[in-house]
C-alpha positions in Angstrom: -26.6 15.9 -0.1 -28.0 16.3 -3.4 -25.7 14.7 -6.0 -26.1 15.5 -9.7 -28.1 13.1 -12.0 -26.1 11.1 -14.5 -26.6 13.5 -17.5 -24.9 16.4 -15.6 -22.4 14.2 -13.8 -20.8 13.3 -17.2 -19.6 17.0 -17.0 -19.0 17.4 -13.4 -15.3 16.7 -13.5 -14.7 19.4 -16.5 -16.9 22.2 -14.9 -14.7 25.3 -14.7 -15.8 26.0 -11.1 -14.9 22.5 -10.0 -11.6 22.6 -11.5 -10.8 26.1 -10.0 -11.8 24.9 -6.7 -9.3 21.8 -7.0 -6.6 24.2 -8.3 -6.9 26.7 -5.5 -7.1 23.8 -3.0 -4.0 22.1 -4.1 -2.0 25.1 -3.6 -3.4 25.7 -0.2 -3.0 22.3 0.9 0.6 22.1 -0.3 1.4 24.9 2.2 -0.7 23.9 5.0 -0.3 20.0 4.9 -3.9 19.6 5.5 -6.6 18.3 3.3 -8.5 21.3 1.6 -12.0 21.3 3.1 -13.4 23.0 -0.1 -11.8 20.5 -2.3 -12.9 17.4 -0.4 -16.5 19.0 -0.2 -16.6 19.6 -4.0 -15.6 16.2 -4.6 -18.3 14.7 -2.4 -21.0 17.0 -4.1 -19.7 16.3 -7.6 -21.1 12.8 -7.7 -17.5 11.5 -8.7 -17.4 9.1 -5.8 -20.2 7.1 -7.3 -19.0 7.0 -10.8 -17.9 3.3 -10.6 -20.9 2.3 -8.4 -23.1 0.0 -10.4 -26.4 1.6 -11.5 -28.4 -0.9 -9.5 -27.1 0.8 -6.3 -27.5 4.4 -7.4 -24.2 4.9 -9.2 -23.2 5.8 -12.9 -21.8 2.3 -13.6 -18.6 3.6 -15.3 -15.9 1.2 -16.1 -12.2 1.4 -15.3 -11.3 3.1 -18.7 -13.7 6.0 -17.8 -12.6 6.3 -14.2 -8.9 6.5 -15.4 -9.8 9.5 -17.6 -11.6 11.3 -14.7 -8.9 10.5 -12.3 -6.3 11.8 -14.8 -8.2 15.0 -15.4 -8.7 15.6 -11.5 -4.8 15.0 -11.1 -4.0 17.7 -13.4 -5.6 20.2 -11.0 -5.3 18.5 -7.6 -3.3 15.4 -7.5 -4.1 14.8 -3.9 -7.7 14.7 -4.6 -7.1 12.5 -7.5 -5.2 9.9 -5.1 -8.2 10.0 -2.8 -10.6 9.3 -5.7 -8.5 6.5 -7.2 -8.2 4.6 -3.9 -11.9 5.3 -3.2 -12.7 3.7 -6.5 -10.4 0.8 -5.7 -12.5 0.0 -2.5 -15.7 0.3 -4.6 -14.7 -2.1 -7.0 -13.7 -4.6 -4.3 -17.2 -4.2 -2.6 -18.9 -4.8 -6.2 -16.8 -7.9 -6.8 -16.6 -9.5 -3.5 -19.5 -8.1 -1.5 -22.6 -9.9 -0.5 -25.9 -8.5 -1.8 -26.4 -7.3 1.8 -23.0 -5.6 1.9 -23.6 -3.9 -1.6 -27.1 -2.6 -0.4 -25.5 -1.3 2.9 -22.3 0.5 1.4 -22.8 1.4 -2.2 -25.8 3.7 -1.8 -24.0 5.6 1.0 -21.3 6.3 -1.7 -23.5 6.9 -4.7 -26.3 8.9 -3.2 -24.4 10.6 -0.1 -21.1 11.1 -1.2 -19.4 9.0 1.4 -15.7 8.6 0.9 -13.9 5.2 1.2 -10.4 4.6 2.3 -8.0 1.5 2.6 -6.4 0.9 5.9 -3.5 -1.5 5.1 0.0 -0.2 5.7 1.6 -0.7 9.1 4.7 0.8 10.9 7.5 -1.6 10.3 5.5 -3.9 7.9 6.9 -4.6 4.4 5.4 -3.1 1.2 4.1 -6.6 0.1 1.5 -6.5 3.0 2.4 -10.0 4.0 3.5 -9.2 7.5 1.0 -7.6 9.7 0.5 -7.0 13.3 -3.1 -5.8 13.0 -5.3 -8.9 13.6 -8.8 -10.0 13.9 -9.7 -12.7 16.5 -13.0 -14.3 17.5 -14.5 -13.3 20.8 -16.8 -15.3 23.1 -20.0 -13.9 21.1 -18.6 -15.3 17.9 -17.9 -11.7 16.7 -14.5 -10.5 15.6 -12.3 -7.9 17.3 -9.8 -6.0 15.4 -6.6 -4.8 17.1 -3.8 -2.8 15.7 -2.6 0.3 14.1 -2.4 1.5 10.4 -0.3 4.2 9.0 0.0 6.0 5.5 -3.9 5.7 5.1 -4.9 7.9 2.3 -8.1 9.8 3.1 -7.7 8.7 6.8 -8.7 11.9 8.4 -11.9 12.5 6.2 -12.9 9.1 5.2 -16.4 8.0 6.2 -15.5 4.1 6.2 -12.4 1.8 5.9 -11.4 -1.3 4.2 -9.2 -2.8 6.7 -6.5 -5.5 5.9 -6.0 -7.9 9.0 -4.1 -10.9 10.0 -6.2 -13.9 10.7 -5.3 -16.5 13.5 -3.3 -19.5 12.5 -6.3 -21.7 13.2 -8.4 -20.1 10.7 -8.8 -22.1 7.5 -7.0 -20.3 4.7 -6.8 -20.9 0.8 -3.5 -20.7 -0.9 -3.2 -18.7 -4.1 -0.8 -18.8 -7.1 -0.2 -15.1 -6.4 1.7 -15.2 -3.1 3.8 -11.9 -3.7 1.3 -9.2 -2.6 -0.8 -10.0 0.6 -1.3 -13.3 2.2 -3.9 -16.0 2.1 -4.0 -16.0 6.0 -5.5 -12.5 6.0 -9.0 -10.9 5.5 -10.7 -7.7 4.6 -13.3 -6.0 6.9 -15.4 -3.0 6.2 -15.5 -0.7 9.2 -17.2 2.7 9.7 -14.8 5.5 10.7 -17.0 6.4 13.7 -17.4 2.7 15.0 -16.4 2.3 18.6 -12.7 1.7 19.0 -11.7 3.3 15.7 -9.4 6.3 16.5 -7.9 8.6 13.6 -5.6 11.3 14.9 -6.9 14.6 13.4 -3.7 15.7 12.2 -2.3 14.0 8.8 1.2 12.9 8.3 3.5 15.7 7.4 4.4 14.4 3.9 6.7 15.9 1.3 4.2 15.1 -1.6 0.4 14.7 -1.8 0.1 17.0 1.3 -3.6 17.4 0.6 -4.4 13.7 0.5 -5.4 13.5 4.3 -3.0 10.6 4.7 -2.8 9.6 8.4 -2.9 6.9 10.9 -5.8 4.6 12.2 -5.9 2.8 15.4 -8.2 -0.1 15.8 -8.7 -0.6 19.6 -10.9 -3.7 20.1 -13.4 -2.8 17.2 -16.1 -5.1 17.0 -17.1 -6.6 13.6 -19.1 -9.6 12.5 -18.9 -12.1 9.6 -21.3 -9.6 7.8 -18.6 -7.0 7.9 -16.0 -9.4 6.3 -15.6 -8.6 2.5 -13.4 -11.6 1.9 -10.7 -14.0 3.4 -8.2 -16.6 2.4 -7.0 -16.7 -1.2 -9.8 -14.2 -2.1 -7.8 -11.6 -0.1 -4.9 -11.6 -2.4 -7.2 -11.6 -5.3 -9.0 -8.6 -4.0 -5.7 -6.6 -3.4 -5.0 -7.2 -7.1 -8.5 -6.5 -8.4 -7.9 -2.8 -9.6 -5.0 -4.2 -11.6 -7.1 -6.8 -13.2 -9.8 -4.3 -14.1 -7.4 -1.9 -15.5 -7.9 0.8 -12.8 -4.4 2.3 -12.3 -2.5 4.8 -10.3 -0.7 5.6 -13.6 -3.7 7.7 -14.3 -2.6 10.2 -11.4 1.0 10.2 -12.9 -0.2 11.1 -16.3 -2.2 13.9 -14.9 0.9 15.1 -13.1 2.9 15.0 -16.4 0.2 16.9 -18.1 0.2 19.5 -15.4 4.1 20.0 -15.6 3.8 20.2 -19.4 1.0 22.8 -19.1 3.3 24.8 -16.8 6.2 24.7 -19.4 3.7 25.9 -22.0 2.5 28.9 -20.0 6.1 29.7 -19.1 6.9 29.6 -22.9 4.1 31.9 -23.7 4.8 34.4 -21.1 8.4 34.6 -22.0 7.9 34.6 -25.7 9.9 31.3 -26.2 7.7 29.6 -28.5 9.7 30.5 -31.5 13.0 29.2 -29.8 14.0 26.2 -31.8 15.8 24.4 -28.7 12.8 25.1 -26.5 10.3 24.0 -29.1 12.1 20.7 -29.5 12.0 20.1 -25.8 8.3 21.0 -25.5 7.5 18.7 -28.3 9.5 15.7 -26.5 7.5 16.5 -23.5 4.2 16.2 -25.2 5.3 12.9 -26.7 6.1 11.6 -23.1 2.7 12.6 -21.9 0.9 11.1 -24.7 2.8 7.9 -24.6 2.2 7.5 -20.9 -1.6 8.2 -21.5 -1.5 5.5 -24.3 -0.2 3.0 -21.9 -3.0 3.7 -19.3 -5.5 3.4 -22.1 -3.9 0.0 -23.4 -4.6 -1.7 -20.0 -8.3 -1.7 -20.6 -8.3 -2.0 -24.3 -5.7 -4.9 -24.3 -6.2 -8.5 -23.5 -7.1 -9.3 -20.0 -5.1 -12.4 -19.4 -1.8 -10.5 -18.7 -3.4 -7.4 -17.4 -1.9 -7.5 -13.9 1.7 -7.7 -15.2 0.9 -4.9 -17.6 -0.6 -2.9 -14.8 2.7 -3.1 -12.7 4.7 -2.0 -15.8 2.4 0.9 -16.4 2.6 2.0 -12.8 6.3 1.9 -13.1 6.5 3.7 -16.5 4.0 6.5 -15.9 5.5 7.4 -12.6 9.0 7.4 -14.0 7.6 9.5 -17.0 5.9 12.1 -14.6 9.3 12.5 -12.7 11.2 12.8 -16.0 8.7 15.4 -17.4 9.0 17.4 -14.1 12.8 17.5 -14.2 12.6 18.4 -17.9 10.1 21.3 -17.2 12.3 22.6 -14.3 15.2 22.9 -16.8 12.9 25.0 -19.0 11.9 27.4 -16.2 15.6 28.1 -15.1 16.0 29.9 -11.9 12.2 30.8 -11.5 11.7 27.0 -11.1 13.7 26.9 -7.9 11.3 29.4 -5.9 9.5 27.7 -3.3 6.2 29.1 -4.5 6.5 28.0 -8.1 3.9 25.3 -9.1 6.5 23.0 -10.6 7.7 22.2 -7.0 4.5 21.1 -5.7 3.9 19.0 -9.0 7.3 17.5 -8.7 7.0 16.5 -5.0 3.6 15.0 -5.8 5.0 12.9 -8.8 7.7 11.6 -6.4 5.1 10.5 -3.9 3.4 8.3 -6.6 6.6 6.3 -6.8 6.1 5.2 -3.2 2.4 4.5 -3.3 0.9 1.0 -3.6 2.4 -0.9 -5.0 5.6 1.1 -4.9 8.0 0.9 -7.7 10.5 -1.5 -6.0 7.6 -3.8 -5.3 6.2 -3.5 -8.8 9.6 -4.5 -10.2 9.9 -7.6 -7.9 6.3 -8.6 -8.9 7.1 -8.2 -12.5 10.3 -10.3 -12.3 8.5 -12.9 -10.3 5.9 -13.2 -12.9 8.6 -13.3 -15.7 10.6 -16.1 -14.1 7.6 -18.2 -13.3 6.3 -17.7 -17.1 6.8 -20.7 -19.2 9.6 -20.0 -21.8 8.5 -19.6 -25.4 8.6 -22.8 -27.4 9.0 -25.0 -24.3 
């Protein structure tokens, strides 16, 4: 696969043909419930999968702020692809931060030079959102290798991913380090990098039939005695909980997807106003202006994550996740009110956008967990003046 060089890559995500492919694919995927092949293919060929890979390993070396901008732009046209891109970048960041040099040389050029797509396999049926209760485990065998057994669900990109970052429970006898951040993940867990076509990895071809983000290839992954070694372990112990929170520490945020969704809804309202000659209607103008204020405020919150101080970035990341996803839902509701009866037609774009906005509320960490994590941090903070 020939990916664009860095000079052309800067324009890849704004290319009209690229954007049109994503827009068309978003509509098609929403109807079929399947990942749109053309959209996934153009994502691979765009080079965007390598945007946060370091230049030493063939990528563009972009930071979280630049990645957030791209993810928002992609989300305007195809939120499902944006979700896939965000979670892929989160895996890349963890490899860059926690990987050995051998692991980086093995995995990162595959992403940057060959357009390979990474996915996380973390959630499990019946497991809590905080990822602290897992049935998928990794145990040593007689050869000192590890064997992973278990099943994952709601794995974004599962049906099209080239490799997975798998969260597993370690045996109780393994040494584990405790962390001051026990609320998300556990210090008795580890993360392994596993090829999608490794023996014992089984991904059902049909994705989950979700109400939103229907083109995100979200599905299930089974690990049936999958053999891995220490060379495949990205991190364990206390580093696992740190790795889970890494995107938040960097300022990479799912909030960028919510901003893109809010912008898409606002664009829909503006098109409706122009088509219906409503731009001179005072009431409509006021509501349209308030929608613009909401979108810009959400975008500013995302931007402040990387521009602001790093010491409380994780807490702010949780706040941004809640505020931006709430904003996107509110904007979608306001726009539906603009549209009147036409907004209730199944085929209208606002319905797909709204369902995708709702889906982000439940994506990791979901809103209720974000609120718990925020409250935990606030309650443990030292009172001012103490």
